[in-house]
C-alpha positions as a Markdown table, in Angstrom:
| # | Residue | x | y | z |
|---|---|---|---|---|
| 1 | Met | 55.4 | -225.8 | 125.4 |
| 2 | Gln | 56.8 | -222.9 | 127.4 |
| 3 | Lys | 55.4 | -219.5 | 126.7 |
| 4 | Thr | 58.7 | -218.2 | 125.3 |
| 5 | Asn | 59.1 | -221.2 | 123.0 |
| 6 | Arg | 55.5 | -220.9 | 121.9 |
| 7 | Lys | 55.9 | -217.2 | 121.2 |
| 8 | Glu | 58.9 | -217.8 | 119.0 |
| 9 | Phe | 57.1 | -220.6 | 117.1 |
| 10 | Ile | 54.1 | -218.4 | 116.5 |
| 11 | Arg | 56.4 | -215.5 | 115.3 |
| 12 | Thr | 58.1 | -217.8 | 112.8 |
| 13 | Trp | 54.8 | -219.4 | 111.6 |
| 14 | Phe | 52.9 | -216.1 | 111.3 |
| 15 | Ala | 55.8 | -214.3 | 109.6 |
| 16 | Ala | 55.6 | -216.9 | 106.8 |
| 17 | Val | 51.8 | -216.5 | 106.5 |
| 18 | Val | 51.7 | -212.7 | 106.5 |
| 19 | Asp | 54.7 | -212.4 | 104.1 |
| 20 | Lys | 52.6 | -214.1 | 101.4 |
| 21 | Leu | 49.9 | -211.6 | 102.0 |
| 22 | Gly | 52.2 | -208.6 | 101.6 |
| 23 | Tyr | 52.6 | -207.8 | 105.3 |
| 24 | Lys | 55.4 | -208.0 | 107.9 |
| 25 | Phe | 55.6 | -207.6 | 111.6 |
| 26 | Thr | 55.6 | -204.0 | 112.8 |
| 27 | Pro | 59.1 | -202.5 | 113.2 |
| 28 | Asp | 58.0 | -201.5 | 116.7 |
| 29 | Val | 59.7 | -204.4 | 118.5 |
| 30 | Glu | 58.3 | -203.7 | 121.9 |
| 31 | Met | 54.7 | -203.6 | 120.6 |
| 32 | Ala | 55.3 | -206.8 | 118.6 |
| 33 | Glu | 56.6 | -208.6 | 121.7 |
| 34 | Phe | 53.7 | -207.5 | 123.8 |
| 35 | Leu | 51.1 | -208.5 | 121.2 |
| 36 | Leu | 52.7 | -211.9 | 120.6 |
| 37 | Glu | 52.7 | -212.5 | 124.4 |
| 38 | Gln | 49.0 | -211.7 | 124.5 |
| 39 | Ile | 48.3 | -214.0 | 121.5 |
| 40 | Val | 50.0 | -216.9 | 123.4 |
| 41 | Leu | 48.0 | -216.2 | 126.5 |
| 42 | Leu | 44.7 | -216.1 | 124.5 |
| 43 | Glu | 45.7 | -219.4 | 122.8 |
| 44 | Gln | 46.4 | -221.0 | 126.2 |
| 45 | Arg | 43.1 | -219.8 | 127.6 |
| 46 | Phe | 40.8 | -220.3 | 124.6 |
| 47 | Gly | 42.6 | -222.9 | 122.4 |
| 48 | Ser | 43.2 | -220.6 | 119.4 |
| 49 | Pro | 45.6 | -217.7 | 118.9 |
| 50 | Tyr | 43.0 | -214.9 | 118.8 |
| 51 | Cys | 43.7 | -211.3 | 117.9 |
| 52 | Pro | 44.5 | -209.6 | 121.2 |
| 53 | Cys | 42.6 | -206.4 | 120.3 |
| 54 | Gln | 39.2 | -207.9 | 119.3 |
| 55 | Ala | 36.6 | -209.2 | 121.7 |
| 56 | Leu | 35.4 | -212.8 | 121.4 |
| 57 | Thr | 31.7 | -213.1 | 120.7 |
| 58 | Gly | 31.2 | -216.7 | 121.8 |
| 59 | Asn | 29.9 | -217.5 | 118.3 |
| 60 | Arg | 32.5 | -219.9 | 116.8 |
| 61 | Ala | 32.0 | -218.7 | 113.2 |
| 62 | Asp | 32.5 | -215.1 | 114.1 |
| 63 | Asp | 35.4 | -215.8 | 116.5 |
| 64 | Met | 37.3 | -217.7 | 113.8 |
| 65 | Lys | 37.4 | -214.5 | 111.8 |
| 66 | Ile | 39.7 | -213.0 | 114.5 |
| 67 | Val | 42.2 | -215.8 | 114.8 |
| 68 | Cys | 45.5 | -214.2 | 114.3 |
| 69 | Pro | 46.6 | -213.5 | 111.7 |
| 70 | Cys | 43.1 | -212.4 | 110.7 |
| 71 | Ile | 44.2 | -210.5 | 107.5 |
| 72 | Pro | 42.4 | -212.8 | 105.1 |
| 73 | Tyr | 39.1 | -212.1 | 106.7 |
| 74 | His | 39.5 | -208.4 | 106.8 |
| 75 | Arg | 41.8 | -207.9 | 103.8 |
| 76 | Arg | 40.1 | -204.9 | 102.1 |
| 77 | His | 39.9 | -203.1 | 105.4 |
| 78 | Phe | 43.5 | -203.8 | 106.5 |
| 79 | Asp | 44.9 | -203.0 | 103.0 |
| 80 | Tyr | 43.2 | -199.6 | 103.2 |
| 81 | Met | 44.6 | -199.0 | 106.7 |
| 82 | Lys | 48.0 | -200.6 | 105.7 |
| 83 | Gln | 47.9 | -202.5 | 109.0 |
| 84 | Cys | 45.9 | -205.0 | 111.0 |
| 85 | Trp | 43.6 | -203.8 | 113.8 |
| 86 | Cys | 46.2 | -204.1 | 116.6 |
| 87 | Gly | 49.1 | -203.0 | 114.5 |
| 88 | Leu | 51.1 | -206.2 | 114.8 |
| 89 | Tyr | 51.3 | -206.5 | 111.0 |
| 90 | Val | 51.9 | -203.6 | 108.6 |
| 91 | His | 52.2 | -203.5 | 104.8 |
| 92 | Lys | 55.7 | -204.4 | 103.7 |
| 93 | Asp | 56.2 | -200.8 | 102.4 |
| 94 | Ile | 55.6 | -199.2 | 105.9 |
| 95 | Val | 58.7 | -197.9 | 107.6 |
| 96 | Asp | 57.1 | -195.8 | 110.3 |
| 97 | Pro | 53.8 | -197.3 | 111.6 |
| 98 | Ser | 53.2 | -194.4 | 114.0 |
| 99 | Met | 51.9 | -192.5 | 111.0 |
| 100 | Leu | 49.1 | -195.0 | 110.4 |
| 101 | Arg | 45.7 | -194.8 | 112.1 |
| 102 | Gln | 42.7 | -197.0 | 112.8 |
| 103 | Ile | 39.9 | -196.5 | 110.3 |
| 104 | Pro | 36.4 | -197.8 | 111.0 |
| 105 | Ala | 35.1 | -200.3 | 108.5 |
| 106 | Ala | 32.3 | -198.0 | 107.5 |
| 107 | Glu | 34.9 | -195.5 | 106.2 |
| 108 | Val | 36.6 | -197.9 | 103.9 |
| 109 | Pro | 35.5 | -197.1 | 100.3 |
| 110 | Ala | 33.4 | -199.8 | 98.6 |
| 111 | Val | 35.0 | -201.7 | 95.8 |
| 112 | Lys | 33.1 | -201.3 | 92.5 |
| 113 | Leu | 32.6 | -204.5 | 90.6 |
| 114 | Lys | 33.2 | -204.5 | 86.9 |
| 115 | Ser | 29.5 | -205.0 | 86.4 |
| 116 | Gln | 28.9 | -201.7 | 88.3 |
| 117 | Ala | 31.5 | -199.7 | 86.4 |
């Protein structure tokens, strides 16, 4: 499959997945295009559409947690930031993603369990 066709296939497939999670593609079209191209290149090189902004570890179990879209594996963190690490996906309520920032996982408040309340 040609790179352009694969990019469009991935865009359509991922849009349906992230929509169910409360996310959408960033409104920054240029950034979205660039990141989708990088995902296609990573998929061609490594066999899976890995997140373009996370380093592969070589450990399959760990690397599977950064297959795009990786929102399910990092849901609490991304929900707190209102975007994924690379900014390809943002919460549906975000209009201007330039106002969002990366937040280290250590700064995301812990969720209290009902038994701890």
